[in-house]
C-alpha positions as CSV (number, residue, x, y, z in Angstrom):
1,X,-5.5,-67.6,26.9
2,X,-7.1,-64.8,28.9
3,X,-7.1,-61.0,28.8
4,X,-5.9,-59.3,31.9
5,X,-7.2,-55.9,32.9
6,X,-6.0,-53.9,35.9
7,X,-9.1,-52.2,37.3
8,X,-7.4,-50.2,40.1
9,X,-4.1,-49.8,41.9
10,X,-4.5,-49.4,45.6
11,X,-1.6,-47.6,47.5
12,X,-0.9,-49.7,50.6
13,X,-4.5,-51.0,51.2
14,X,-4.0,-54.5,50.0
15,X,-0.7,-55.4,51.6
16,X,-0.9,-59.0,52.9
17,X,-4.5,-59.3,51.7
18,X,-4.5,-61.3,48.5
19,X,-8.0,-62.8,48.3
20,X,-9.7,-65.7,46.4
21,X,-10.8,-65.3,42.8
22,X,-14.4,-64.4,42.3
23,X,-16.2,-65.4,39.1
24,X,-19.2,-63.7,37.6
25,X,-21.9,-65.3,35.5
26,X,-20.0,-64.6,32.3
27,X,-17.0,-66.5,33.5
28,X,-14.8,-63.4,34.1
29,X,-12.6,-63.7,37.2
30,X,-11.8,-60.9,39.6
31,X,-9.1,-60.8,42.3
32,X,-6.5,-58.8,44.2
33,X,-2.7,-58.9,44.6
34,X,-0.9,-57.9,47.8
35,X,1.7,-55.9,45.9
36,X,2.5,-54.5,42.5
37,X,0.8,-51.7,40.5
38,X,2.0,-48.1,40.2
39,X,2.0,-47.6,43.9
40,X,3.3,-51.1,44.9
41,X,0.4,-51.5,47.2
42,X,-1.6,-54.0,45.2
43,X,-4.0,-54.2,42.3
44,X,-7.6,-55.2,41.7
45,X,-7.8,-57.1,38.4
46,X,-10.1,-58.9,36.0
47,X,-9.4,-61.9,33.8
48,X,-11.6,-62.5,30.7
49,X,-11.6,-65.8,28.7
50,X,-10.2,-65.5,25.2
51,X,-12.6,-64.0,22.7
52,X,-14.6,-62.2,25.4
53,X,-15.3,-58.5,25.1
């Protein structure tokens, strides 16, 4: 299991620009989506492993 956090919604800037996941030294993953979020223009998100704060 992982905890998903939306860090930002981006109106129109990420359309057709989903990128690779990036990992930090703690094992958290960061990425983007080409659509979704409150403005339907994409989101920047973080995934944390279960039990992480």
